Every structure is written in structure tokens, then in C-alpha cells.
PDB file of N, H, CA, C and O in Angstrom:
ATOM      1  N   MET A   1    -148.407  89.309 -93.937  1.00  0.00           N
ATOM      2  CA  MET A   1    -149.541  89.523 -93.033  1.00  0.00           C
ATOM      3  C   MET A   1    -150.099  88.180 -92.580  1.00  0.00           C
ATOM      4  O   MET A   1    -150.298  87.968 -91.384  1.00  0.00           O
ATOM      5  N   ILE A   2    -150.357  87.267 -93.523  1.00  0.00           N
ATOM      6  H   ILE A   2    -150.196  87.439 -94.495  1.00  0.00           H
ATOM      7  CA  ILE A   2    -150.885  85.949 -93.145  1.00  0.00           C
ATOM      8  C   ILE A   2    -149.898  85.230 -92.230  1.00  0.00           C
ATOM      9  O   ILE A   2    -150.308  84.548 -91.291  1.00  0.00           O
ATOM     10  N   GLU A   3    -148.589  85.381 -92.500  1.00  0.00           N
ATOM     11  H   GLU A   3    -148.256  85.935 -93.263  1.00  0.00           H
ATOM     12  CA  GLU A   3    -147.595  84.705 -91.667  1.00  0.00           C
ATOM     13  C   GLU A   3    -147.710  85.163 -90.216  1.00  0.00           C
ATOM     14  O   GLU A   3    -147.649  84.344 -89.300  1.00  0.00           O
ATOM     15  N   SER A   4    -147.877  86.467 -90.003  1.00  0.00           N
ATOM     16  H   SER A   4    -147.927  87.133 -90.748  1.00  0.00           H
ATOM     17  CA  SER A   4    -147.953  86.962 -88.630  1.00  0.00           C
ATOM     18  C   SER A   4    -149.208  86.455 -87.937  1.00  0.00           C
ATOM     19  O   SER A   4    -149.190  86.189 -86.735  1.00  0.00           O
ATOM     20  N   ILE A   5    -150.292  86.322 -88.684  1.00  0.00           N
ATOM     21  H   ILE A   5    -150.307  86.538 -89.660  1.00  0.00           H
ATOM     22  CA  ILE A   5    -151.518  85.765 -88.094  1.00  0.00           C
ATOM     23  C   ILE A   5    -151.268  84.325 -87.665  1.00  0.00           C
ATOM     24  O   ILE A   5    -151.685  83.914 -86.581  1.00  0.00           O
ATOM     25  N   ASN A   6    -150.584  83.553 -88.520  1.00  0.00           N
ATOM     26  H   ASN A   6    -150.245  83.886 -89.400  1.00  0.00           H
ATOM     27  CA  ASN A   6    -150.281  82.165 -88.175  1.00  0.00           C
ATOM     28  C   ASN A   6    -149.426  82.089 -86.927  1.00  0.00           C
ATOM     29  O   ASN A   6    -149.642  81.223 -86.079  1.00  0.00           O
ATOM     30  N   VAL A   7    -148.453  82.989 -86.801  1.00  0.00           N
ATOM     31  H   VAL A   7    -148.277  83.693 -87.489  1.00  0.00           H
ATOM     32  CA  VAL A   7    -147.590  82.999 -85.616  1.00  0.00           C
ATOM     33  C   VAL A   7    -148.420  83.276 -84.374  1.00  0.00           C
ATOM     34  O   VAL A   7    -148.255  82.616 -83.348  1.00  0.00           O
ATOM     35  N   ILE A   8    -149.316  84.258 -84.470  1.00  0.00           N
ATOM     36  H   ILE A   8    -149.450  84.793 -85.304  1.00  0.00           H
ATOM     37  CA  ILE A   8    -150.169  84.593 -83.315  1.00  0.00           C
ATOM     38  C   ILE A   8    -151.001  83.375 -82.921  1.00  0.00           C
ATOM     39  O   ILE A   8    -151.140  83.067 -81.737  1.00  0.00           O
ATOM     40  N   ILE A   9    -151.553  82.683 -83.924  1.00  0.00           N
ATOM     41  H   ILE A   9    -151.440  82.933 -84.885  1.00  0.00           H
ATOM     42  CA  ILE A   9    -152.391  81.520 -83.624  1.00  0.00           C
ATOM     43  C   ILE A   9    -151.557  80.440 -82.941  1.00  0.00           C
ATOM     44  O   ILE A   9    -152.026  79.795 -82.003  1.00  0.00           O
ATOM     45  N   LYS A  10    -150.309  80.236 -83.411  1.00  0.00           N
ATOM     46  H   LYS A  10    -149.928  80.760 -84.173  1.00  0.00           H
ATOM     47  CA  LYS A  10    -149.468  79.201 -82.819  1.00  0.00           C
ATOM     48  C   LYS A  10    -149.061  79.558 -81.393  1.00  0.00           C
ATOM     49  O   LYS A  10    -148.886  78.669 -80.559  1.00  0.00           O
ATOM     50  N   GLN A  11    -148.907  80.856 -81.105  1.00  0.00           N
ATOM     51  H   GLN A  11    -149.049  81.578 -81.782  1.00  0.00           H
ATOM     52  CA  GLN A  11    -148.420  81.264 -79.793  1.00  0.00           C
ATOM     53  C   GLN A  11    -149.490  81.134 -78.710  1.00  0.00           C
ATOM     54  O   GLN A  11    -149.175  81.133 -77.520  1.00  0.00           O
ATOM     55  N   ARG A  12    -150.712  81.029 -79.109  1.00  0.00           N
ATOM     56  H   ARG A  12    -150.967  81.030 -80.076  1.00  0.00           H
ATOM     57  CA  ARG A  12    -151.820  80.955 -78.143  1.00  0.00           C
ATOM     58  C   ARG A  12    -152.631  79.707 -78.376  1.00  0.00           C
ATOM     59  O   ARG A  12    -152.632  79.155 -79.476  1.00  0.00           O
ATOM     60  N   THR A  13    -153.327  79.256 -77.341  1.00  0.00           N
ATOM     61  H   THR A  13    -153.327  79.705 -76.448  1.00  0.00           H
ATOM     62  CA  THR A  13    -154.328  78.212 -77.567  1.00  0.00           C
ATOM     63  C   THR A  13    -155.674  78.924 -77.680  1.00  0.00           C
ATOM     64  O   THR A  13    -156.060  79.692 -76.799  1.00  0.00           O
ATOM     65  N   TRP A  14    -156.365  78.663 -78.754  1.00  0.00           N
ATOM     66  H   TRP A  14    -156.051  78.039 -79.470  1.00  0.00           H
ATOM     67  CA  TRP A  14    -157.632  79.334 -79.005  1.00  0.00           C
ATOM     68  C   TRP A  14    -158.790  78.384 -78.718  1.00  0.00           C
ATOM     69  O   TRP A  14    -158.694  77.174 -78.928  1.00  0.00           O
ATOM     70  N   SER A  15    -159.858  78.951 -78.246  1.00  0.00           N
ATOM     71  H   SER A  15    -159.936  79.934 -78.076  1.00  0.00           H
ATOM     72  CA  SER A  15    -161.087  78.165 -78.192  1.00  0.00           C
ATOM     73  C   SER A  15    -161.669  78.139 -79.600  1.00  0.00           C
ATOM     74  O   SER A  15    -161.359  79.019 -80.403  1.00  0.00           O
ATOM     75  N   PRO A  16    -162.509  77.149 -79.923  1.00  0.00           N
ATOM     76  CA  PRO A  16    -163.102  77.097 -81.266  1.00  0.00           C
ATOM     77  C   PRO A  16    -163.792  78.401 -81.642  1.00  0.00           C
ATOM     78  O   PRO A  16    -163.759  78.807 -82.804  1.00  0.00           O
ATOM     79  N   ASN A  17    -164.417  79.061 -80.671  1.00  0.00           N
ATOM     80  H   ASN A  17    -164.444  78.731 -79.727  1.00  0.00           H
ATOM     81  CA  ASN A  17    -165.084  80.335 -80.956  1.00  0.00           C
ATOM     82  C   ASN A  17    -164.093  81.373 -81.439  1.00  0.00           C
ATOM     83  O   ASN A  17    -164.346  82.067 -82.424  1.00  0.00           O
ATOM     84  N   ASP A  18    -162.950  81.487 -80.742  1.00  0.00           N
ATOM     85  H   ASP A  18    -162.745  80.923 -79.941  1.00  0.00           H
ATOM     86  CA  ASP A  18    -161.929  82.452 -81.140  1.00  0.00           C
ATOM     87  C   ASP A  18    -161.453  82.146 -82.551  1.00  0.00           C
ATOM     88  O   ASP A  18    -161.264  83.049 -83.367  1.00  0.00           O
ATOM     89  N   GLN A  19    -161.261  80.853 -82.830  1.00  0.00           N
ATOM     90  H   GLN A  19    -161.414  80.120 -82.168  1.00  0.00           H
ATOM     91  CA  GLN A  19    -160.757  80.470 -84.145  1.00  0.00           C
ATOM     92  C   GLN A  19    -161.754  80.876 -85.236  1.00  0.00           C
ATOM     93  O   GLN A  19    -161.359  81.374 -86.290  1.00  0.00           O
ATOM     94  N   CYS A  20    -163.034  80.661 -84.979  1.00  0.00           N
ATOM     95  H   CYS A  20    -163.355  80.257 -84.123  1.00  0.00           H
ATOM     96  CA  CYS A  20    -164.046  81.038 -85.967  1.00  0.00           C
ATOM     97  C   CYS A  20    -164.032  82.540 -86.197  1.00  0.00           C
ATOM     98  O   CYS A  20    -164.140  83.000 -87.334  1.00  0.00           O
ATOM     99  N   LYS A  21    -163.898  83.309 -85.113  1.00  0.00           N
ATOM    100  H   LYS A  21    -163.810  82.935 -84.190  1.00  0.00           H
ATOM    101  CA  LYS A  21    -163.858  84.764 -85.254  1.00  0.00           C
ATOM    102  C   LYS A  21    -162.649  85.185 -86.075  1.00  0.00           C
ATOM    103  O   LYS A  21    -162.749  86.040 -86.955  1.00  0.00           O
ATOM    104  N   ILE A  22    -161.492  84.569 -85.777  1.00  0.00           N
ATOM    105  H   ILE A  22    -161.410  83.875 -85.062  1.00  0.00           H
ATOM    106  CA  ILE A  22    -160.271  84.935 -86.503  1.00  0.00           C
ATOM    107  C   ILE A  22    -160.413  84.587 -87.977  1.00  0.00           C
ATOM    108  O   ILE A  22    -160.118  85.409 -88.845  1.00  0.00           O
ATOM    109  N   LEU A  23    -160.868  83.363 -88.262  1.00  0.00           N
ATOM    110  H   LEU A  23    -161.108  82.696 -87.558  1.00  0.00           H
ATOM    111  CA  LEU A  23    -161.025  82.959 -89.654  1.00  0.00           C
ATOM    112  C   LEU A  23    -162.041  83.849 -90.353  1.00  0.00           C
ATOM    113  O   LEU A  23    -161.863  84.201 -91.519  1.00  0.00           O
ATOM    114  N   GLY A  24    -163.095  84.209 -89.653  1.00  0.00           N
ATOM    115  H   GLY A  24    -163.240  83.923 -88.706  1.00  0.00           H
ATOM    116  CA  GLY A  24    -164.102  85.091 -90.240  1.00  0.00           C
ATOM    117  C   GLY A  24    -163.521  86.452 -90.584  1.00  0.00           C
ATOM    118  O   GLY A  24    -163.810  86.994 -91.651  1.00  0.00           O
ATOM    119  N   SER A  25    -162.703  87.015 -89.695  1.00  0.00           N
ATOM    120  H   SER A  25    -162.468  86.574 -88.828  1.00  0.00           H
ATOM    121  CA  SER A  25    -162.145  88.329 -89.991  1.00  0.00           C
ATOM    122  C   SER A  25    -161.094  88.240 -91.088  1.00  0.00           C
ATOM    123  O   SER A  25    -160.955  89.166 -91.888  1.00  0.00           O
ATOM    124  N   ILE A  26    -160.346  87.123 -91.134  1.00  0.00           N
ATOM    125  H   ILE A  26    -160.459  86.371 -90.484  1.00  0.00           H
ATOM    126  CA  ILE A  26    -159.386  86.939 -92.232  1.00  0.00           C
ATOM    127  C   ILE A  26    -160.147  86.880 -93.555  1.00  0.00           C
ATOM    128  O   ILE A  26    -159.748  87.513 -94.532  1.00  0.00           O
ATOM    129  N   GLU A  27    -161.235  86.125 -93.585  1.00  0.00           N
ATOM    130  H   GLU A  27    -161.559  85.611 -92.791  1.00  0.00           H
ATOM    131  CA  GLU A  27    -162.037  86.030 -94.804  1.00  0.00           C
ATOM    132  C   GLU A  27    -162.557  87.400 -95.210  1.00  0.00           C
ATOM    133  O   GLU A  27    -162.519  87.762 -96.386  1.00  0.00           O
ATOM    134  N   THR A  28    -163.045  88.162 -94.233  1.00  0.00           N
ATOM    135  H   THR A  28    -163.075  87.868 -93.278  1.00  0.00           H
ATOM    136  CA  THR A  28    -163.557  89.498 -94.529  1.00  0.00           C
ATOM    137  C   THR A  28    -162.461  90.371 -95.116  1.00  0.00           C
ATOM    138  O   THR A  28    -162.685  91.092 -96.088  1.00  0.00           O
ATOM    139  N   LEU A  29    -161.264  90.302 -94.516  1.00  0.00           N
ATOM    140  H   LEU A  29    -161.082  89.716 -93.727  1.00  0.00           H
ATOM    141  CA  LEU A  29    -160.142  91.087 -95.030  1.00  0.00           C
ATOM    142  C   LEU A  29    -159.833  90.698 -96.468  1.00  0.00           C
ATOM    143  O   LEU A  29    -159.655  91.560 -97.328  1.00  0.00           O
ATOM    144  N   LEU A  30    -159.771  89.391 -96.726  1.00  0.00           N
ATOM    145  H   LEU A  30    -159.917  88.690 -96.027  1.00  0.00           H
ATOM    146  CA  LEU A  30    -159.440  88.930 -98.076  1.00  0.00           C
ATOM    147  C   LEU A  30    -160.514  89.371 -99.071  1.00  0.00           C
ATOM    148  O   LEU A  30    -160.190  89.824-100.168  1.00  0.00           O
ATOM    149  N   HIS A  31    -161.784  89.243 -98.698  1.00  0.00           N
ATOM    150  H   HIS A  31    -162.047  88.875 -97.806  1.00  0.00           H
ATOM    151  CA  HIS A  31    -162.860  89.610 -99.606  1.00  0.00           C
ATOM    152  C   HIS A  31    -162.807  91.105 -99.923  1.00  0.00           C
ATOM    153  O   HIS A  31    -162.979  91.499-101.076  1.00  0.00           O
ATOM    154  N   SER A  32    -162.570  91.935 -98.910  1.00  0.00           N
ATOM    155  H   SER A  32    -162.430  91.615 -97.973  1.00  0.00           H
ATOM    156  CA  SER A  32    -162.537  93.375 -99.168  1.00  0.00           C
ATOM    157  C   SER A  32    -161.321  93.733-100.022  1.00  0.00           C
ATOM    158  O   SER A  32    -161.372  94.669-100.820  1.00  0.00           O
ATOM    159  N   LYS A  33    -160.224  92.982 -99.850  1.00  0.00           N
ATOM    160  H   LYS A  33    -160.182  92.222 -99.201  1.00  0.00           H
ATOM    161  CA  LYS A  33    -159.049  93.227-100.689  1.00  0.00           C
ATOM    162  C   LYS A  33    -159.359  92.911-102.142  1.00  0.00           C
ATOM    163  O   LYS A  33    -159.000  93.682-103.032  1.00  0.00           O
ATOM    164  N   PHE A  34    -160.018  91.791-102.393  1.00  0.00           N
ATOM    165  H   PHE A  34    -160.309  91.165-101.670  1.00  0.00           H
ATOM    166  CA  PHE A  34    -160.286  91.384-103.767  1.00  0.00           C
ATOM    167  C   PHE A  34    -161.334  92.297-104.415  1.00  0.00           C
ATOM    168  O   PHE A  34    -161.301  92.515-105.626  1.00  0.00           O
ATOM    169  N   LYS A  35    -162.257  92.827-103.618  1.00  0.00           N
ATOM    170  H   LYS A  35    -162.284  92.650-102.634  1.00  0.00           H
ATOM    171  CA  LYS A  35    -163.257  93.741-104.177  1.00  0.00           C
ATOM    172  C   LYS A  35    -162.599  95.028-104.656  1.00  0.00           C
ATOM    173  O   LYS A  35    -163.015  95.605-105.661  1.00  0.00           O
ATOM    174  N   ASN A  36    -161.573  95.479-103.937  1.00  0.00           N
ATOM    175  H   ASN A  36    -161.235  95.011-103.121  1.00  0.00           H
ATOM    176  CA  ASN A  36    -160.899  96.730-104.316  1.00  0.00           C
ATOM    177  C   ASN A  36    -159.867  96.496-105.343  1.00  0.00           C
ATOM    178  O   ASN A  36    -159.203  97.438-105.777  1.00  0.00           O
TER     179      ASN A  36
END
């Protein structure tokens, strides 16, 4: 899953805002995984 996210990031140029949103959602996903 993380690999595919990295590929998506490499395939596009992101604005800093997009990057923050992506990192934020990745963090949220990881946190919810560890809670369960």
C-alpha cells in the first residue's frame, strides 16, 4: 500500500498543500490501523 502511494507521488508534481494532505491522510490511516 505504501509503495503505491509513493508511486502516485512520484508520477505527479504536488503542491506543498497536496503533500500535507496526503501525509496527513497516511498518518490517519496508520494511526487507525495501530488502534485496531
